[in-house]
C-alpha positions as CSV (number, residue, x, y, z in Angstrom):
1,X,33.2,9.6,10.9
2,X,32.0,13.0,12.1
3,X,29.8,13.9,15.1
4,X,26.8,16.1,14.8
5,X,24.9,17.6,17.7
6,X,21.2,16.9,17.6
7,X,18.6,19.1,19.4
8,X,15.1,17.8,19.8
9,X,12.2,20.1,20.5
10,X,9.6,18.0,22.4
11,X,10.2,15.1,24.7
12,X,6.9,13.2,24.6
13,X,5.9,10.2,22.5
14,X,7.6,11.4,19.3
15,X,10.4,13.1,21.1
16,X,11.4,9.8,22.7
17,X,11.1,8.0,19.3
18,X,13.5,10.4,17.7
19,X,15.9,10.3,20.6
20,X,16.0,6.5,20.5
21,X,16.5,6.7,16.7
22,X,19.4,9.1,16.8
23,X,21.0,7.0,19.6
24,X,20.8,3.9,17.4
25,X,21.1,5.0,13.8
26,X,24.9,5.2,13.7
27,X,25.3,1.6,14.7
28,X,22.4,0.3,12.6
29,X,23.4,2.0,9.3
30,X,27.0,2.8,10.0
31,X,26.4,6.4,9.1
32,X,29.3,8.7,8.2
33,X,27.6,11.4,10.5
34,X,27.3,10.1,14.1
35,X,24.6,11.9,16.1
36,X,25.2,13.2,19.5
37,X,22.1,13.9,21.7
38,X,23.0,17.5,22.6
39,X,19.9,19.1,24.0
40,X,16.2,18.6,24.5
41,X,13.6,21.4,24.9
42,X,10.2,21.0,26.5
43,X,7.6,23.4,28.0
44,X,9.0,23.3,31.5
45,X,12.3,22.6,33.1
46,X,11.1,19.7,35.2
47,X,10.0,17.6,32.2
48,X,13.0,18.7,30.2
49,X,15.4,17.5,32.8
50,X,13.4,14.2,33.1
51,X,13.7,13.6,29.4
52,X,17.4,14.6,29.4
53,X,18.2,11.9,32.0
54,X,15.9,9.3,30.5
55,X,17.0,9.7,26.9
56,X,20.7,10.5,27.3
57,X,20.9,14.2,26.2
58,X,23.8,16.3,27.4
59,X,21.6,19.2,28.4
60,X,18.0,20.4,28.7
61,X,16.1,23.6,28.5
62,X,12.5,24.9,28.8
63,X,13.0,27.4,25.9
64,X,13.2,26.0,22.4
65,X,14.9,29.3,21.3
66,X,17.9,28.5,23.6
67,X,18.2,25.1,21.9
68,X,18.1,26.6,18.4
69,X,20.7,29.2,19.2
70,X,23.1,26.9,20.9
71,X,26.3,26.4,18.8
72,X,26.6,22.7,19.8
73,X,23.2,22.0,18.4
74,X,23.9,21.5,14.7
75,X,20.6,20.1,13.5
76,X,17.1,20.5,14.9
77,X,14.3,17.9,15.1
78,X,10.8,19.3,15.8
79,X,8.6,16.9,17.7
80,X,6.4,19.5,19.5
81,X,2.7,20.5,18.8
82,X,1.9,21.7,15.3
83,X,1.3,25.2,16.5
84,X,5.0,25.5,17.3
85,X,6.4,24.1,14.0
86,X,6.5,27.4,12.0
87,X,8.3,29.5,14.6
88,X,10.9,26.8,15.5
89,X,11.6,26.0,11.8
90,X,12.0,29.6,10.8
91,X,14.4,30.3,13.7
92,X,16.4,27.2,13.0
93,X,16.9,28.0,9.3
94,X,17.8,31.6,10.3
95,X,20.5,30.1,12.6
96,X,21.8,28.0,9.7
97,X,20.7,24.6,10.9
98,X,19.0,21.8,9.0
99,X,15.5,20.9,10.2
100,X,13.5,17.7,10.5
101,X,9.8,18.4,11.4
102,X,7.2,15.9,12.4
103,X,4.0,15.8,10.3
104,X,1.8,17.7,9.6
105,X,4.3,20.3,8.4
106,X,2.3,23.2,10.0
107,X,-0.9,23.9,11.9
108,X,-2.4,25.2,8.6
109,X,-1.6,25.3,4.9
110,X,-0.5,28.9,5.4
111,X,2.1,27.7,8.0
112,X,3.3,25.0,5.7
113,X,3.8,27.5,2.8
114,X,5.8,29.7,5.1
115,X,7.9,26.8,6.3
116,X,8.7,25.8,2.7
117,X,9.6,29.4,1.9
118,X,12.0,29.5,4.8
119,X,13.5,26.2,3.8
120,X,14.1,27.3,0.2
121,X,15.5,30.7,1.2
122,X,18.0,28.9,3.6
123,X,18.9,26.2,1.0
124,X,19.5,23.9,4.1
125,X,18.5,20.3,4.3
126,X,14.9,19.7,5.4
127,X,12.6,16.8,5.9
128,X,9.1,16.1,7.2
129,X,8.3,13.0,9.2
130,X,6.1,10.4,7.5
131,X,7.4,7.2,9.0
132,X,4.9,4.6,7.9
133,X,5.7,4.8,4.3
134,X,9.3,3.8,5.2
135,X,8.5,0.1,6.0
136,X,10.5,-2.2,3.8
137,X,7.2,-3.5,2.4
138,X,6.0,-0.1,1.3
139,X,9.4,0.8,-0.1
140,X,9.2,-2.4,-2.1
141,X,5.7,-1.6,-3.3
142,X,7.1,1.7,-4.7
143,X,9.8,-0.2,-6.5
144,X,7.4,-2.7,-8.0
145,X,5.2,0.2,-9.3
146,X,8.3,2.0,-10.8
147,X,9.4,-1.2,-12.4
148,X,6.0,-1.7,-14.1
149,X,5.4,-5.0,-12.4
150,X,1.7,-4.3,-12.1
151,X,1.5,-2.1,-15.1
152,X,-0.1,1.3,-15.2
153,X,-1.8,2.0,-11.9
154,X,-5.5,2.7,-12.5
155,X,-7.0,2.6,-9.0
156,X,-5.9,3.4,-5.4
157,X,-7.8,2.6,-2.3
158,X,-6.3,3.8,1.0
159,X,-7.3,4.1,4.6
160,X,-5.9,5.2,7.9
161,X,-8.3,3.9,10.6
162,X,-7.9,3.5,14.3
163,X,-10.2,3.2,17.3
164,X,-8.6,5.3,20.0
165,X,-11.8,7.5,20.1
166,X,-14.3,4.9,19.0
167,X,-16.0,5.0,22.5
168,X,-18.4,7.9,22.3
169,X,-18.5,8.0,26.1
170,X,-14.8,8.8,26.4
171,X,-14.1,12.3,27.6
172,X,-12.8,15.0,25.4
173,X,-9.0,15.6,25.3
174,X,-6.6,17.9,23.3
175,X,-7.2,15.5,20.4
176,X,-10.9,16.6,20.2
177,X,-10.0,20.3,20.0
178,X,-8.7,22.3,17.0
179,X,-8.7,21.4,13.3
180,X,-5.0,20.3,13.3
181,X,-5.7,17.6,15.9
182,X,-8.7,16.1,14.1
183,X,-8.6,13.0,12.0
184,X,-7.9,15.1,8.9
185,X,-4.9,16.7,10.6
186,X,-3.7,13.6,12.5
187,X,-4.3,10.4,10.5
188,X,-5.2,11.5,7.0
189,X,-1.8,13.1,6.2
190,X,-0.1,9.6,6.5
191,X,-2.3,8.0,3.9
192,X,-2.3,11.0,1.6
193,X,1.4,11.0,1.8
194,X,1.4,7.3,0.8
195,X,-0.9,8.0,-2.1
196,X,1.3,10.8,-3.4
197,X,4.4,8.6,-3.0
198,X,3.0,5.5,-4.7
199,X,0.6,7.1,-7.3
200,X,1.9,10.7,-7.9
201,X,0.2,14.0,-7.5
202,X,-3.6,14.4,-6.8
203,X,-5.3,16.9,-8.9
204,X,-8.8,17.1,-7.4
205,X,-10.9,15.7,-4.5
206,X,-14.5,15.2,-3.4
207,X,-14.6,14.9,0.4
208,X,-17.1,14.4,3.2
209,X,-15.8,15.2,6.7
210,X,-17.8,14.5,9.8
211,X,-17.8,14.6,13.6
212,X,-19.4,11.3,14.9
213,X,-19.6,12.4,18.5
214,X,-20.3,16.2,18.7
215,X,-19.9,16.2,22.5
216,X,-17.8,14.3,24.9
217,X,-19.0,14.7,28.4
218,X,-19.7,18.4,28.9
219,X,-17.2,19.3,26.2
220,X,-18.1,20.3,22.6
221,X,-15.9,18.6,20.0
222,X,-14.4,21.1,17.6
223,X,-12.8,18.8,15.0
224,X,-13.6,15.7,12.8
225,X,-13.8,12.0,13.7
226,X,-13.9,10.5,10.2
227,X,-13.8,11.4,6.5
228,X,-14.1,9.9,3.1
229,X,-12.5,11.3,0.0
230,X,-12.6,10.4,-3.7
231,X,-9.7,11.7,-5.7
232,X,-8.3,11.8,-9.2
233,X,-4.5,11.5,-9.7
234,X,-2.5,13.4,-12.3
235,X,-1.7,10.1,-14.1
236,X,-5.4,9.6,-14.7
237,X,-6.0,6.9,-12.0
238,X,-9.1,7.1,-9.7
239,X,-8.9,6.7,-5.9
240,X,-10.7,6.6,-2.7
241,X,-9.5,7.2,0.9
242,X,-11.1,6.8,4.3
243,X,-9.8,8.1,7.6
244,X,-11.2,7.4,11.0
245,X,-10.3,7.5,14.7
246,X,-13.7,5.9,15.6
247,X,-13.3,2.6,13.6
248,X,-13.9,-0.1,16.1
249,X,-11.4,-2.9,15.9
250,X,-8.8,-1.1,13.9
251,X,-5.6,-0.5,15.8
252,X,-3.2,0.6,13.0
253,X,-5.4,0.5,9.9
254,X,-2.9,2.1,7.6
255,X,-3.8,0.0,4.5
256,X,-3.8,0.4,0.7
257,X,-4.6,-1.5,-2.4
258,X,-3.4,-0.5,-5.9
259,X,-4.8,-2.0,-9.1
260,X,-2.8,-1.8,-12.2
261,X,-3.2,-3.0,-15.8
262,X,-1.0,-6.1,-15.2
263,X,-1.6,-6.8,-11.5
264,X,-2.3,-5.5,-8.0
265,X,-0.7,-4.8,-4.6
266,X,-2.2,-4.9,-1.1
267,X,-0.7,-3.8,2.2
268,X,-1.9,-3.5,5.8
269,X,0.3,-1.9,8.5
270,X,-1.2,-4.3,11.1
271,X,0.8,-6.9,9.2
272,X,3.6,-4.5,8.2
273,X,6.2,-7.1,7.3
274,X,4.1,-8.6,4.5
275,X,3.2,-7.3,1.0
276,X,0.6,-9.0,-1.2
277,X,1.3,-9.1,-4.9
278,X,-0.9,-10.3,-7.8
279,X,0.4,-10.8,-11.3
280,X,-2.0,-11.3,-14.1
281,X,0.1,-14.0,-15.7
282,X,0.3,-17.8,-16.0
283,X,-2.6,-20.3,-16.0
284,X,-5.8,-18.9,-14.5
285,X,-6.1,-21.8,-12.1
286,X,-2.7,-20.8,-10.5
287,X,-3.4,-17.1,-10.2
288,X,-3.9,-15.4,-6.9
289,X,-2.3,-12.9,-4.5
290,X,1.1,-14.0,-3.2
291,X,2.2,-13.1,0.3
292,X,5.7,-11.7,0.3
293,X,7.4,-11.7,3.7
294,X,10.0,-8.9,3.9
295,X,13.7,-9.8,4.4
296,X,17.2,-8.7,3.6
297,X,16.4,-8.5,-0.2
298,X,14.0,-5.6,0.5
299,X,14.9,-1.9,1.1
300,X,16.6,-1.2,4.5
301,X,15.6,-4.5,6.1
302,X,19.1,-6.0,6.3
303,X,20.4,-3.2,8.5
304,X,18.1,-4.5,11.3
305,X,18.0,-8.3,10.8
306,X,19.5,-11.0,8.6
307,X,16.5,-13.3,8.8
308,X,13.8,-13.1,6.2
309,X,10.3,-12.9,7.8
310,X,11.7,-11.9,11.2
311,X,10.3,-8.4,10.7
312,X,11.0,-4.8,11.5
313,X,8.9,-2.6,13.8
314,X,7.6,1.0,14.4
315,X,10.8,2.3,16.0
316,X,12.8,1.0,13.0
317,X,10.8,3.3,10.7
318,X,12.0,6.3,12.8
319,X,15.6,5.0,12.6
320,X,15.3,4.9,8.8
321,X,14.1,8.5,8.9
322,X,17.1,9.5,11.0
323,X,19.4,7.8,8.5
324,X,17.8,9.7,5.6
325,X,18.0,13.1,7.4
326,X,21.7,12.5,8.2
327,X,22.2,11.6,4.5
328,X,20.6,14.8,3.4
329,X,22.9,16.8,5.8
330,X,26.0,14.9,4.8
331,X,25.5,15.1,1.0
332,X,23.6,18.4,0.8
333,X,21.2,16.6,-1.6
334,X,17.4,16.5,-0.8
335,X,16.0,13.3,0.5
336,X,12.2,12.7,0.2
337,X,10.0,13.8,1.8
338,X,11.2,17.4,2.0
339,X,9.1,20.4,3.4
340,X,7.8,20.8,-0.2
341,X,6.4,17.3,-0.1
342,X,4.9,18.0,3.3
343,X,3.2,21.0,1.8
344,X,1.7,18.9,-0.9
345,X,0.0,16.8,1.7
346,X,-1.3,19.9,3.5
347,X,-2.7,21.2,0.2
348,X,-4.7,18.0,-0.4
349,X,-6.1,18.2,3.2
350,X,-7.0,21.9,2.6
351,X,-8.7,20.9,-0.7
352,X,-10.7,18.3,1.1
353,X,-12.1,20.8,3.6
354,X,-12.9,23.2,0.7
355,X,-14.7,20.3,-1.0
356,X,-16.7,19.5,2.1
357,X,-17.7,23.1,2.5
358,X,-18.7,23.5,-1.1
359,X,-20.3,20.1,-1.5
360,X,-18.5,19.4,-4.8
361,X,-15.2,18.4,-6.4
362,X,-12.4,20.8,-5.6
363,X,-9.0,21.2,-7.3
364,X,-5.8,20.8,-5.3
365,X,-3.6,23.9,-5.3
366,X,-0.2,23.5,-6.8
């Protein structure tokens, strides 16, 4: 068992989630590498010290460069705004340190490309954070598809819908400013990532991207509220995705349905411990979707609980990510999703904007 010093850039919502994950992952998964919360960096010393004391870091700083350069920080987790991702990642790779970066990979597709280039040049372990696809249910869905249980996938329907900005009278915030903070930068990457994982590469898209509430109070909104996108997968399957932060009633509407030649799969993150499976076999009168409750027989579940149907939660997804990052560091072998996989998501988002602007189908860059 070997210790590894973890430095986290950012102490807010995701900074806390990662700090909790690295505090727990050694015990949950009995990892060979045992994380040590070495340093947290935020934008000012007051908040940095607050997060240090609250989360159990050894030290704090208001300068992310200090964190990256510190010899006791041996791996860097980026949980700060997208505009900082490129600079922090480049500096960390230059310092010889593996990097885990929250999604989206960069503030733009150009940033994402530069981050992939830096990762490849360094040959160091790298991962991008897409936690929702790591539920035991979604991991099992991927296994079912790979094992041909539903046959050749021919159709994908996905959505990521929430209602945190459904009230048009709500004031503008940082979320309503800048392309990277809009629905296509914030929510869409999660479902696009799921589509790529479950269905394979997307070759072209036809998208419509809109701002439902152009103003909030006296502030002009500069990014998108919702979008729809048809897509064609490399394997020939058709697909459709919808993303919204103005979808009344949806709290965590990360949901997908996959139709194959022998069956189908349905999943909804609001019921994240269940997967619905349909097999086109047996007497017609007995056919129908079967609700599968996740349990120790499903990927990564047993590390958290021995009881089927008891369930895992949001924080557990982050702990699974931490285990995977430690595995990549310990073995030197890539663990999905790498920076290159994060770039693939950014390229689909970029193609969607190009499609919106041109009013036609647009190919996804490779």
